[in-house]
C-alpha positions as CSV (number, residue, x, y, z in Angstrom):
1,M,0.0,0.0,0.0
2,S,1.3,3.4,-0.9
3,V,1.1,5.9,2.0
4,T,0.6,9.6,1.2
5,H,2.9,11.9,3.2
6,H,1.0,14.3,5.4
7,D,3.7,16.6,6.7
8,L,2.7,20.2,6.7
9,V,4.9,21.3,3.8
10,H,3.3,18.6,1.6
11,E,-0.1,19.6,2.9
12,F,0.4,23.4,2.4
13,P,3.3,24.0,0.0
14,E,2.1,27.5,-0.6
15,H,2.7,28.3,3.1
16,K,6.2,26.9,3.3
17,E,7.9,30.1,4.3
18,R,5.1,31.0,6.9
19,I,5.5,27.5,8.4
20,H,9.2,28.0,8.8
21,D,8.8,31.5,10.3
22,L,6.2,30.2,12.8
23,K,8.4,27.3,13.8
24,T,11.3,29.6,14.6
25,S,9.3,32.4,16.3
26,N,6.3,30.8,18.0
27,A,6.8,28.3,20.7
28,H,3.2,27.2,20.7
29,F,3.2,26.6,17.0
30,R,6.5,24.7,17.2
31,K,5.0,22.4,19.9
32,L,1.9,21.7,17.9
33,F,4.0,21.2,14.8
34,E,6.2,18.6,16.5
35,Q,3.1,16.8,17.9
36,Y,1.6,16.8,14.4
37,H,4.9,15.5,12.9
38,D,5.2,12.7,15.5
39,L,1.6,11.7,15.1
40,T,1.9,11.6,11.3
41,R,4.9,9.3,11.7
42,E,2.8,7.0,14.0
43,V,-0.1,7.0,11.6
44,E,2.2,6.2,8.7
45,N,3.6,3.2,10.7
46,M,0.1,2.1,11.4
47,E,-0.9,2.3,7.7
48,N,2.2,0.4,6.7
49,E,1.5,-2.2,9.4
50,V,4.8,-1.5,11.0
51,T,2.8,-0.8,14.2
52,P,-0.1,-3.2,14.2
53,V,-3.2,-1.6,15.8
54,T,-7.0,-1.9,15.6
55,T,-8.8,0.0,13.0
56,Q,-10.4,2.2,15.7
57,T,-7.0,3.1,17.1
58,E,-5.8,4.1,13.6
59,E,-8.9,6.1,13.0
60,D,-8.6,7.9,16.4
61,A,-5.0,8.8,15.6
62,K,-6.1,10.2,12.2
63,L,-8.8,12.3,13.8
64,K,-6.4,13.7,16.3
65,R,-4.0,14.5,13.5
66,L,-6.8,16.2,11.6
67,H,-7.6,18.4,14.6
68,L,-3.9,19.4,15.0
69,K,-3.7,20.2,11.3
70,D,-6.8,22.4,11.6
71,E,-5.3,24.3,14.5
72,L,-1.9,24.7,12.7
73,Y,-3.7,25.9,9.5
74,R,-5.6,28.5,11.5
75,M,-2.2,29.7,12.9
76,I,-0.6,29.6,9.5
77,T,-3.3,31.6,7.8
78,Q,-3.8,34.1,10.6
79,E,-2.5,37.5,9.8
80,A,0.8,38.3,11.6
81,H,0.4,40.9,14.3
């Protein structure tokens, strides 16, 4: 099975510079970014069956990742103050 990469730069390539700026200047963004990155790696391992889990566990992890991505996207698209 081919796994699609879901890191933020692949998800939002048009915001690559903004993501970089926020990672270096905003501790809260950086923390959420790292959580998203770690969770993405976990989900990819589940999808590749490196980490065997129940379907429900995989779906719960994907939902958590989606919520993190939504929060990060709000921060990325929010006007700089």
